[in-house]
C-alpha positions as CSV (number, residue, x, y, z in Angstrom):
1,M,281.6,183.0,264.8
2,L,282.4,186.5,264.9
3,L,284.2,187.6,268.3
4,T,283.7,190.9,269.9
5,G,285.4,192.1,273.1
6,R,289.0,191.3,272.0
7,D,290.3,194.3,273.8
8,L,289.2,192.7,277.1
9,L,291.2,189.7,276.2
10,T,294.4,191.6,275.1
11,T,294.3,193.4,278.5
12,F,293.8,190.5,280.5
13,M,296.7,188.5,278.6
14,K,299.1,191.5,279.1
15,R,298.5,191.0,282.9
16,H,298.5,187.3,282.9
17,A,301.0,185.9,280.4
18,A,300.2,182.1,281.7
19,A,296.7,182.6,280.2
20,R,298.2,183.5,276.6
21,K,298.1,179.9,275.1
22,A,294.5,179.1,276.6
23,I,292.9,182.2,275.4
24,A,294.7,182.1,271.8
25,A,293.4,178.4,271.5
26,W,289.7,179.3,272.6
27,V,290.0,182.3,270.2
28,A,290.9,179.9,267.3
29,E,288.0,177.6,268.2
30,V,285.4,180.1,268.4
31,E,286.4,181.9,265.0
32,Q,286.0,178.5,263.4
33,A,282.7,177.6,265.3
34,T,279.0,177.8,263.8
35,W,277.4,177.2,266.9
36,R,273.3,177.2,266.8
37,T,272.8,176.2,270.3
38,S,274.3,175.9,273.7
39,H,274.3,172.3,273.2
40,E,276.8,172.6,270.5
41,V,278.9,174.8,272.5
42,K,278.9,172.0,275.5
43,A,279.7,169.6,272.8
44,R,283.0,171.3,272.1
45,F,283.7,172.5,275.7
46,P,282.3,170.1,278.0
47,S,283.3,172.5,281.1
48,A,281.5,175.3,279.7
49,D,278.3,176.2,281.7
50,P,275.1,178.2,280.2
51,I,274.1,180.7,282.8
52,G,270.8,182.0,281.2
53,A,270.2,184.8,278.5
54,N,272.4,183.2,275.9
55,R,275.6,183.5,278.3
56,M,278.2,180.9,278.8
57,V,280.9,180.7,281.4
58,F,284.1,179.0,280.0
59,D,286.9,177.6,282.4
60,L,290.4,178.1,280.8
61,K,293.7,176.6,281.8
62,G,292.5,174.0,284.3
63,N,289.7,176.3,285.7
64,N,292.3,179.0,286.7
65,Y,290.6,181.4,284.4
66,R,287.1,182.4,283.7
67,L,285.5,183.7,280.8
68,V,281.9,185.1,280.3
69,V,280.4,185.6,276.9
70,V,277.2,186.2,275.4
71,I,276.5,184.2,272.4
72,Q,274.0,185.4,269.6
73,Y,273.6,182.3,267.7
74,V,271.6,183.5,264.9
75,A,273.7,186.4,264.1
76,G,276.9,184.3,264.6
77,V,278.5,186.6,267.3
78,V,280.3,185.8,270.5
79,S,280.7,188.7,272.9
80,V,283.2,188.6,275.5
81,R,282.0,190.2,278.6
82,F,284.3,189.3,281.3
83,V,287.8,187.6,281.6
84,G,289.6,187.1,284.9
85,T,291.0,184.5,287.4
86,H,288.8,182.4,289.3
87,A,289.0,184.7,292.4
88,E,288.0,187.7,290.0
89,Y,285.0,185.7,288.7
90,D,283.8,185.1,292.3
91,R,283.4,188.9,292.9
92,I,281.2,189.4,289.9
93,N,277.6,188.6,288.8
94,A,278.2,186.7,285.7
95,R,274.6,187.2,284.7
96,E,275.0,191.0,284.5
97,V,278.4,191.7,283.2
């Protein structure tokens, strides 16, 4: 999959060094993936949750961090819309970021 929104990930990792390994591992998985449905994403990431409109929420590093993406399955594109701590995630509307 093609990954867009890396700048959000880079900025976040600068503020939260403890998240670096988890985000790097997630990025490596996404770049190798060829997902066609949310079911395929869930098969690889059981804790990921679809939240409508091709959006998925990923729990990273034991649910300490949350990542919201939009997946365009036909185009093969994953767009990062939000990355933050669990507390920061609780303050956003994941369906609209």
